C-alpha positions in Angstrom: 0.0 0.0 0.0 1.2 3.5 -0.9 0.3 6.3 1.5 -0.4 9.6 -0.1 -1.7 13.1 0.6 -4.0 14.9 -1.9 -3.1 18.6 -2.0 -3.9 21.6 -4.2 -2.6 25.1 -4.8 -5.2 27.4 -6.5 -7.0 24.2 -7.7 -3.9 22.7 -9.2 -4.1 19.3 -7.5 -1.5 16.6 -7.2 -1.0 13.4 -5.3 1.9 13.8 -2.9 3.9 10.8 -1.7 6.4 10.9 1.2 9.5 9.1 -0.2 11.3 9.6 3.1 9.1 6.7 4.3 8.6 4.6 1.2 10.1 3.8 -2.2 8.4 4.3 -5.5 9.9 2.2 -8.3 8.0 3.5 -11.4 6.5 7.0 -10.6 5.6 7.7 -14.2 3.4 4.7 -14.5 2.0 5.3 -11.0 1.1 8.9 -12.0 -0.7 7.8 -15.1 -2.8 5.4 -13.0 -3.5 7.5 -10.0 -4.2 10.8 -11.9 -7.2 9.3 -13.7 -10.2 11.1 -12.2 -12.6 8.2 -12.8 -10.5 5.1 -12.1 -7.8 6.5 -9.9 -7.4 9.0 -7.0 -7.6 12.0 -9.4 -5.2 14.8 -9.9 -3.0 16.7 -12.4 -0.1 14.3 -11.5 2.0 12.8 -8.8 4.7 14.6 -6.8 7.3 12.8 -4.8 8.7 14.4 -1.6 12.2 13.0 -1.3 15.3 13.3 0.8 17.9 15.8 -0.4 21.6 16.2 0.3 21.5 19.9 -0.6 18.1 21.1 0.7 15.4 20.4 3.2 13.7 18.1 0.7 13.7 17.2 -3.0 10.6 17.5 -5.3 10.0 15.2 -8.3 7.0 16.0 -10.3 5.2 13.7 -12.8 2.4 14.8 -15.1 -0.8 12.9 -15.7 0.7 11.3 -18.8 3.7 10.0 -16.8 6.3 12.4 -18.1 8.6 14.1 -15.6 8.5 17.9 -15.3 11.4 20.1 -14.2 9.3 22.5 -12.1 5.8 23.1 -10.8 5.0 26.4 -9.0 1.8 25.3 -7.3 3.4 22.0 -6.5 6.4 23.4 -4.8 4.3 25.5 -2.4 2.4 22.3 -1.5 5.7 20.5 -1.0 6.7 23.3 1.4 3.5 22.9 3.4 4.0 19.1 3.4 7.6 19.4 4.7 6.6 22.0 7.3 3.5 20.4 8.7 3.9 16.7 8.0 7.7 16.3 8.2 7.9 18.8 11.1 10.6 21.0 9.5 9.1 24.1 10.9 11.5 26.8 9.8 10.6 30.2 8.5 12.6 29.6 5.3 12.7 26.2 3.6 14.8 25.1 0.6 13.5 22.6 -2.0 15.6 20.9 -4.6 14.1 20.6 -8.1 15.3 19.7 -11.5 15.2 23.5 -12.2 17.5 24.2 -9.2 17.1 24.8 -5.5 14.2 27.1 -4.6 13.8 29.2 -1.4 10.4 29.3 0.2 9.3 31.8 2.9 6.6 30.3 5.1 3.7 32.3 6.6 2.4 30.1 9.4 0.5 30.3 12.7 0.3 27.6 15.3 2.2 25.2 13.0 -0.3 25.6 10.1 1.0 27.2 6.8 -1.4 29.8 5.3 0.8 31.3 2.6 4.1 30.7 0.9 6.4 33.0 -1.1 8.7 31.2 -3.5 11.8 32.7 -5.1 11.4 31.3 -8.5 14.7 32.9 -9.7 15.3 34.8 -12.9 13.3 33.8 -16.0 15.0 32.4 -19.1 14.3 34.5 -22.2 16.7 33.3 -24.9 15.3 30.7 -27.3 17.7 27.9 -26.1 16.6 28.2 -22.5 12.9 27.8 -23.4 13.6 25.7 -25.6 12.3 26.9 -29.0 13.8 26.8 -32.5 12.6 30.3 -33.2 15.5 32.6 -34.0 16.6 35.8 -32.3 17.8 36.8 -28.8 14.3 36.8 -27.4 10.8 35.8 -28.6 8.6 38.7 -27.6 5.2 39.4 -29.3 6.4 37.2 -32.2 3.7 36.3 -34.8 3.6 32.5 -35.5 1.0 30.4 -37.3 -0.6 27.5 -35.4 -3.0 25.4 -37.3 -3.6 28.2 -39.8 -4.2 30.9 -37.2 -1.7 33.7 -36.4 -0.9 34.2 -32.7 1.6 36.6 -31.2 3.6 34.8 -28.6 6.1 35.7 -25.9 8.3 32.8 -24.8 9.6 32.5 -21.2 11.2 29.7 -19.2 10.5 29.4 -15.5 12.2 26.0 -15.3 9.6 24.8 -17.7 8.8 26.2 -21.2 5.9 28.7 -21.7 4.4 30.5 -24.6 2.2 33.4 -23.5 -0.6 34.8 -25.8 -2.4 38.0 -25.0 -6.0 37.9 -26.2 -8.5 40.6 -26.9 -11.4 38.2 -26.7 -12.4 36.8 -23.3 -10.1 33.9 -22.5 -13.0 32.2 -20.7 -14.6 31.5 -24.1 -11.6 29.9 -25.8 -11.8 26.3 -26.9 -8.6 25.2 -25.2 -9.3 21.5 -25.8 -8.8 22.3 -29.5 -6.2 25.0 -29.4 -3.9 23.8 -26.5 -2.6 20.6 -28.1 -1.7 22.5 -31.3 0.7 24.6 -29.3 2.0 21.7 -27.0 2.9 19.4 -29.9 4.2 22.1 -32.4 7.7 21.3 -33.7 8.9 24.8 -32.9 8.9 23.6 -29.2 11.1 20.5 -29.2 10.3 19.7 -25.6 6.6 20.7 -25.8 5.3 23.9 -24.2 2.8 25.2 -21.7 0.6 27.8 -23.2 -1.0 30.7 -21.3 -3.9 32.7 -22.7 -4.2 36.1 -21.0 -6.6 39.0 -20.7 -4.9 42.1 -19.3 -7.4 43.6 -16.9 -5.1 46.5 -15.8 -1.5 47.0 -14.9 -1.8 45.0 -11.8 -4.3 42.3 -12.8 -4.2 39.5 -15.4 -6.8 36.8 -16.1 -5.2 33.5 -17.3 -6.2 30.1 -18.7 -3.5 27.5 -19.3 -2.9 24.4 -21.3 -0.1 22.4 -19.6 2.0 19.9 -21.5 1.4 16.4 -20.3 -1.8 17.4 -18.3 -4.1 19.4 -20.6 -6.0 22.4 -19.1 -5.6 22.8 -15.4 -7.2 25.1 -12.9 -3.9 26.9 -12.2 -0.2 26.9 -13.1 2.3 28.7 -10.9 5.1 28.8 -13.3 2.6 29.9 -16.0 1.4 32.8 -13.8 5.1 33.8 -13.3 5.8 33.5 -17.1 2.6 35.6 -17.8 3.7 38.5 -15.6 7.2 38.4 -17.1 5.7 38.4 -20.6 3.2 41.2 -19.7 6.2 43.3 -18.4 8.2 42.6 -21.6 5.1 43.8 -23.7 4.6 46.9 -21.6 1.4 45.9 -19.8 2.9 45.7 -16.4 5.9 47.2 -14.6 8.8 45.5 -12.7 8.9 45.6 -8.9 5.1 45.7 -8.6 2.8 43.0 -7.3 0.5 41.6 -10.0 -2.6 39.5 -9.2 -3.1 36.6 -11.6 -6.7 35.4 -11.7 -6.9 31.7 -12.5 -9.8 29.3 -12.8 -9.0 27.8 -9.4 -7.9 30.8 -7.4 -5.4 33.7 -7.4 -1.6 34.1 -7.2 0.4 37.2 -6.6 3.6 37.6 -8.7 6.3 40.2 -8.5 9.0 40.4 -11.3 12.1 42.2 -10.2 15.5 43.0 -11.9 16.9 39.7 -10.4 14.1 37.2 -9.8 10.4 36.4 -9.8 8.5 36.0 -6.5 5.3 33.9 -6.4 3.0 34.1 -3.4 -0.1 31.8 -2.8 -1.7 29.3 -0.6 -1.4 25.5 -0.3 -4.2 23.2 0.9 -4.4 19.6 2.2 -7.5 17.9 0.8 -7.2 14.5 2.4 -4.8 11.6 3.3 -5.2 8.1 1.9 -3.6 4.9 0.8 -3.8 3.0 -2.4 -2.5 -0.3 -3.8 0.8 0.0 -5.7 
């Protein structure tokens, strides 16, 4: 039996497994099985909370299709809450090792319960190689490309995972992401696939976002996507650096601040329930 904890950040839900206590031999296959919302536990994927030699814990994140991701913004906040509350590492600042580097988390807690977490997501990658994308140039900002016969202006940002941000005049809540999303995700200009954010700019401090995530499809929220969207909005002149920007997602809200040196992401993390399932 595998013990797990179901958690979510802004509705972005994953199945968290404590690998300090148990060993998972094939996490990709396990994620495919458990993520199914009808025949499994249900979630956007599986996240393993593992020992680390260089941080308080290590995070490994697997999408619903079994592929391993380098980074997950909502996931890392939940890992922080898991380590703080369930592992008993009750420090005001935690470090979490990921495939995208070691991230620093500032914990807001009272009586041992975490209410909010600010993650230093580090500087975004803007050159095409860091995304990665085969598009030429030093940066891809407001670049027109044709996807399935339709021209979109995209801005590419890496937050440890690849993002293509599209600013829309029409209400993003009306978009057919089931049709549009896979066309971006599988496009050959993104050799590793891509997460795509569709954005309405409400004002200089508020964005509305929907996201199609590679390997998972549309999700209620994406932390790295919210960060990428604020970076892209700043590069396109919609927002300014060193100001807090609220990103409104289908499952909640995140606060993002893009500075000259890094990107800060602030949001909550919630435990839904604990359980166990046959391996």
